[in-house]
C-alpha positions in Angstrom: 0.0 0.0 0.0 3.0 2.3 -0.3 4.0 2.2 3.4 7.6 1.0 2.6 9.4 2.9 5.4 6.9 1.8 8.0 7.1 -1.8 6.8 10.8 -1.9 7.0 10.8 -0.3 10.4 8.3 -2.9 11.6 10.3 -5.7 10.0 13.5 -4.6 11.7 11.7 -4.8 15.1 10.3 -8.3 14.6 13.0 -10.0 12.5 14.5 -11.6 15.7 11.8 -14.1 15.1 13.6 -16.6 12.9 10.3 -17.8 11.3 9.7 -14.3 10.0 13.3 -13.5 9.2 13.7 -16.5 6.9 10.3 -16.4 5.3 11.1 -15.9 1.6 7.8 -14.0 0.9 8.6 -11.5 3.7 12.2 -11.2 2.5 11.0 -10.4 -1.0 8.8 -7.7 0.3 11.8 -6.2 2.2 13.8 -6.1 -1.0 11.0 -4.5 -2.9 10.5 -1.9 -0.2 14.2 -0.9 -0.4 13.9 -0.7 -4.2 10.8 1.5 -4.0 12.6 3.8 -1.5 15.5 4.1 -3.9 17.7 2.4 -1.4 19.4 0.1 -4.0 22.5 -0.4 -1.9 20.4 -1.7 1.0 18.5 -4.0 -1.4 21.8 -5.3 -2.8 23.3 -6.0 0.6 20.2 -7.9 1.6 20.2 -9.8 -1.7 23.9 -10.6 -1.4 23.3 -12.1 2.0 20.4 -14.2 0.7 22.5 -15.3 -2.3 25.3 -16.4 0.0 22.9 -18.2 2.3 20.9 -19.9 -0.4 23.7 -20.4 -3.0 24.3 -18.1 -5.9 22.1 -20.1 -8.3 18.7 -18.6 -7.4 17.2 -17.2 -10.6 14.7 -14.9 -8.9 17.3 -13.4 -6.5 19.7 -12.8 -9.4 16.9 -11.1 -11.4 16.0 -9.0 -8.3 19.7 -8.0 -8.0 19.8 -7.0 -11.6 16.6 -4.9 -11.0 18.4 -2.9 -8.3 20.7 -1.5 -10.9 18.0 -0.3 -13.3 17.1 3.0 -11.6 20.8 3.9 -11.4 21.2 3.3 -15.2 23.9 0.7 -14.5 22.7 -1.7 -17.2 26.2 -3.4 -17.5 26.0 -4.3 -13.8 22.5 -5.5 -14.2 23.5 -7.8 -17.1 26.2 -9.5 -15.0 23.3 -10.8 -12.8 21.1 -11.5 -15.8 23.9 -13.5 -17.3 24.2 -15.7 -14.2 20.4 -16.2 -14.3 20.3 -16.8 -18.0 22.5 -19.8 -17.7 20.2 -21.2 -15.0 17.1 -20.5 -17.0 15.8 -18.4 -19.9 13.0 -17.0 -17.7 15.1 -13.9 -16.9 13.8 -12.4 -20.0 11.3 -10.9 -17.6 14.1 -8.6 -16.3 14.9 -7.5 -19.9 11.2 -6.7 -20.2 11.5 -4.6 -17.0 14.4 -2.7 -18.6 12.3 -2.0 -21.7 9.3 -1.1 -19.4 11.5 1.5 -17.5 12.3 3.0 -20.9 16.0 2.3 -20.7 18.1 1.4 -23.7 19.3 -2.1 -23.4 23.1 -2.0 -23.8 24.9 -5.1 -24.9 28.7 -5.2 -24.7 31.2 -7.8 -26.0 31.6 -9.6 -22.6 27.9 -10.0 -22.0 25.9 -11.3 -25.0 22.6 -12.5 -23.6 20.2 -12.7 -26.5 20.8 -13.5 -30.1 17.8 -12.4 -32.1 
């Protein structure tokens, strides 16, 4: 409902409860709240911790990490995480659609060649 700051404040108070702290749905909402508040660094730290705990092969987490770079127009950084996800599954085309949705030009460089059309 747009209460991102309040939600994060509440989460930080109750996260001592392991059941809540490790609930993936709650964790995803925490990350979305950081992104909505333009706190990409906080979202990335939280995501990096989850990737370390869960192993770096989580498609959804890598796509969310890529999404944190979009508002900062760091497409090359986003593509590093997209590339990781791409080799795990092609479903990360969703993130490319997000790039297009945000109106950013998709930049491909020599090192990262994700899609051949």
